[in-house]
C-alpha positions, 0 to 999 in steps of 0.5 A, a space after each residue: 768310858 762307855 755310855 751307860 744310859 740304857 743299862 741304868 734301870 737294871 744297874 749293877 755296880 761296876 768297879 769302874 764306877 767307883 774311885 778307891 777310898 784310900 787313893 782318894 784320901 791321898 788325892 785330898 792330901 795332894 790338894 793340901 800339898 798344893 797349898 804349900 806350893 801356892 804363892 798366894 798363901 803367906 809363907 808361914 801358912 805354907 809351912 803349916 800346910 807342909 806340916 799338915 801333909 805329914 800329920 795326915 799321912 801319919 794318921 792315914 798309915 796308922 789307921 787305914 793302911 794298918 787295917 789293910 795290913 791286917 787283912 793281908 796278914 789274915 789272907 783276905 782277898 776281898 775286893 773293895 767297891 773299886 775292884 782292888 784287893 788289900 794287897 793291890 791297895 797297899 801297893 798303890 798307896 805306897 807308890 802314890 805316897 812316894 810321889 807325894 813325899 818327893 813333891 813335898 820335899 822338893 818344895 821344902 828343900 827348894 822354894 820354901 828354903 829359898 823364901 825363908 832365906 829371903 826373910 833372913 831365916 835359915 836352918 843350919 846342919 851340924 856341918 856348917 856351924 862356925 866355931 862361935 856357933 859350935 861353942 854356943 851349941 855346946 853350951 845348950 847341949 851340956 845344960 839342956 839336952 845331954 841330961 835327957 839323952 839315953 844312948 843305947 847299944 844293941 848286943 846279946 844282953 841288951 836287945 833292940 829297944 821298943 821304938 814307939 810310933 812317930 818318935 824321931 830316933 837316930 840309928 848308928 852303925 858302930 865298930 868296936 874299937 877293941 875288936 875291929 870289924 865287929 859291928 854293933 847298932 846304936 840307937 838314941 831317941 831324939 827326945 820329944 820332951 825337948 824343943 825340936 829346934 834352937 835359935 843360934 846367933 847368926 852373922 847379923 841381927 837380921 839373920 835368924 838361924 836355927 838348928 834342929 835337935 837331931 843335928 845337935 845330936 849328930 854332932 855329939 854321936 862320937 861322945 855318946 858312943 865313945 867306946 866305938 868308931 862311928 861308921 854311919 848314922 841316920 835319923 829314922 821314924 816308924 809308924 805302927 798299926 794303931 787300928 785296934 779293936 775294943 772288946 766291948 761286948 765282954 767288957 765289965 768296965 769300958 774305961 779300963 778296956 780302953 786304957 789297956 787298948 791304948 797301951 797296946 798301941 805301943 806294940 802294934 806291927 810296924 807298917 812304915 819306916 822312914 829314914 834319911 836318903 843317905 842311910 847306908 845299906 847295912 844300917 837300913 837292912 838292919 832296921 828293916 830286919 828289926 821291924 820286919 819290913 820289906 823295901 816296899 814299906 821303906 821311905 828314904 827322905 831327902 831332908 829332915 824327917 817329921 815336918 810336923 815341927 813346922 807347926 811350931 815354926 809357923 807360930 814364931 813371931 814374924 812380920 804379920 805379912 807372913 801369916 794370914 790376917 787373924 780372924 776375929 770371930 764375931 757374935 751372932 746379932 740374933 743372939 744379942 737382942 737380949 742380955 739373957 741368951 735364953 730370951 734371945 733364943 726364945 725370940 728367934 732361932 739362930 744359925 751359927 757359921 764357925 769360925 766366922 761366928 764366934 764359938 764363944 757364944 756356945 761357951 757363954 750359953 753353957 756358962 750361963 746355964 751353969 749359974 742360972 738358978 732356973 736351969 734344972 739340968 744340962 745334957 751334952 755329948 762330947 767327942 773331941 774337946 780341947 786340952 783346956 776346955 771351957 765347956 768342960 769347966 762350965 759343966 763341972 761348975 754346973 754340977 757343983 752348983 747342984 744342976 743335974 748334969 749328964 755328959 756322954 764322953 765318947 771314949 772311943 774317939 780315935 787318938 783322943 781316948 786319953 784326953 777324953 778319959 781325963 775329962 770324964 774322970 774330972 766331970 765325975 769328980 765334980 758330980 756329973 753323970 758320965 756315960 762312956 759311950 754306947 756298946 758297939 757304936 761310936 757316939 758322934 752326934 753333937 748336941 746340947 740340951 738345957 732344961 729350964 723352969 720358966 713360969 712354973 713350966 719346963 722349957 727345953 733349949 738345945 744346940 745341935 752342930 756339925 762340929 765338935 765342942 772344941 774351942 780350938 778347932 772352932 777357930 780352924 774348922 768351918 762348921 754350922 750349928 743351930 740354937 733353938 727352943 723349937 718344941 718338937 725338936 727339943 723333945 727329939 733331943 731329949 729322947 736322944 739323950 734318954 736313948 744314950 743314957 739307958 735302953 730307952 726306946 722312942 717311937 718315932 722322932 718328930 723332926 730329928 733323924 738318927 743313925 743308925 736307925 733311920 738316917 740311911 732310909 731318910 736320905 734315900 727317901 729324899 734322893 728318891 723324891 727328887 728322882 721322882 720329880 725329875 721323872 715327872 718333868 719337874 725341876 729336881 736339884 740337890 746339894 750335899 756338902 760334907 767331908 767324905 762320900 764313900 757309902 756305896 749304896 748312897 753313891 748308887 742312889 745318886 747315880 740313879 737320880 743323875 740318870 733320871 735328870 736330877 741335877 746334883 752338886 756335891 761339895 766334898 772336902 776329902 774322900 769321894 768315891 763317886 765318879 762324876 761326869 760319866 755319860 749315862 751314869 753321872 753326867 748330872 753330878 758335879 763334885 768340888 773340893 775346897 781346901 783353904 785356910 780353914 778346914 771345911 767340916 760342915 755337913 749341909 744338905 739341900 733338896 729343891 722338893 718342887 720349890 718347897 726347899 728343905 735344908 738339913 744339918 748333920 754330924 754325919 758324912 755319907 760313909 758306911 761307918 756314919 750311917 751304920 756304926 755311929 750314933 749320928 744326928 740330923 735336924 731340919 732347919 725351918 727358920 727362914 733366916 737360918 735357911 737363907 744363911 745355909 743357902 748363901 753358904 752353899 751358893 758361895 761354896 759353889 761360886 769359889 774359884 780360888 780354893 775349889 778344885 773340880 773332880 773329873 771322871 778320871 779321879 783327878 782334881 783340877 783347878 777352875 780356870 776363869 778370866 775373872 779374879 779368883 773368888 775365895 768364899 772363905 775370905 768373903 765369909 769373913 768380910 760378910 760377917 764383919 759387915 753384918 756385925 757392923 751393921 748391927 752395931 750401927 743400928 744398935 747405936 742409933 736406937 740408943 741415941 733415940 732412947 728406944 733402948 
């Protein structure tokens, strides 16, 4: 690319300076695929990564591809920041997805299958069963499977049934025995209420042999469609457009609107069809015609469809060497200084780094608040919670105990709407004040506020994090959060909740920064401050760690800062539309992505500020949706120990050579080549957390022996 150095002051965006968002996501999914391939990962963890590749693709097609499909149908030809029209993007997406799926199934059919066989595990197809195994499968089928099945034949009185998104089905080409050459189509859903795979006795105890449910059904197609001859069959699976808009402005009841919108997802346009590689042309053409698709949107798969079942395979009881050693999240020593968490927080702010630091500390805080007679009120935002959330139970208990409990449950959290509706209704039943969200905006901030009476005065405690209040994902995602009773920040969090619960207009936040009101401008000021320092000959440096960088305006600000000499390290796990390393434009910007056993999810921002270093944590990525269309929260971290912990997190992320990939100016991600042993920051965080906790326990034991406790 040309040197852009002399043109920066009058810089106007050029499409060549941006990586397409959708293709960048697919490159992230390719990095997940690399973890399937990585022999350093235990075998059953590689299975899990294979399942993640598919679930990522499913959601991507239903939402992102669905949006582009809508634009094409609406004859919108507007180009994105990388210069691509919607049609050009869908064509490129399908092309890249084919390569991705080919690579994945090459691994699954090859190395993964071989490695499973080496440990005595095998998935059999229906044609390779012994007589004894066939008899065993017959028994399972008659007692557990057959009663659930609904085989359907399409004719003039029975139209093709509604096929829901992501369900597995078998299409059957049938010939009428009474009228030869008269072909029909049959279809049968592979019931998702049943297990996807079944154990069958092998030739020895050491052998663990399994058969997929669809393979059992293939055995029984002649019985299920016994009025016909079977000419051919294939498993198939569709994805429907799930990018549906909520009409909030005209809604009298947002809860009812979202319930109705969820139902409409069943009827979204079909945007992708997967079928087995061997499917006959007649059967495939019928399905394409039924779902109104062209070849471009058809993916013929060489292997079992929907590899998400590998998640369940990965949970089978096997030798512990086949899985990552289980991590035991540990309490933060700073919050163990007193039995009472409120006393510990009063003594010192505490920064938690999940999953290494236990999320149970936050659960304990809410539970303690629920039963503490001095607690008057609890306020909390909930975006995605687990199916059996201890947080929700504690909030309900608090309301039942007479506390004033206010909970904002974001009903518009994609694919979690039904779960959130159920929790919202349960909280209301317990006596909580439940807010269903803010019209026109998604509430994505993560905040907890506890109001307590102490010595006849009101005191506020708060927790702010980068991740959801979800006890399950807290063990799988890396996030950071702060518990504190900092007076000004606590007042800001209080103002935030008043803004969420009504039409409260605050003047100016004391320390916190909110989107969509202030965050974009604030980030701009922080970047510009580093740029000014560089222009004046001072050291200028910033680090930003997040999930995705898409916002065009922010990218242009980073380009301008780089041009003026600001050194910028970006740690971006997923989508990155910025091109680093272009001479005269982004040569001072380095971008790395870490994909490992834990999903990197924290948002941390560091600015050198002429030596007066500043740290922030936030719920927001640098995306237009976060900065313009969501309620997001960012807070400064001012406690010295907490700042040191954040700097350590960033430094070790930048040191990683095992799971980090470096983004090049061409949009490719390359592994780091080093002569030293690869350094894995996630594994190091586990060791460091254990070391710190053990040091605390030894110190505590010593104090107890000396009678000082």
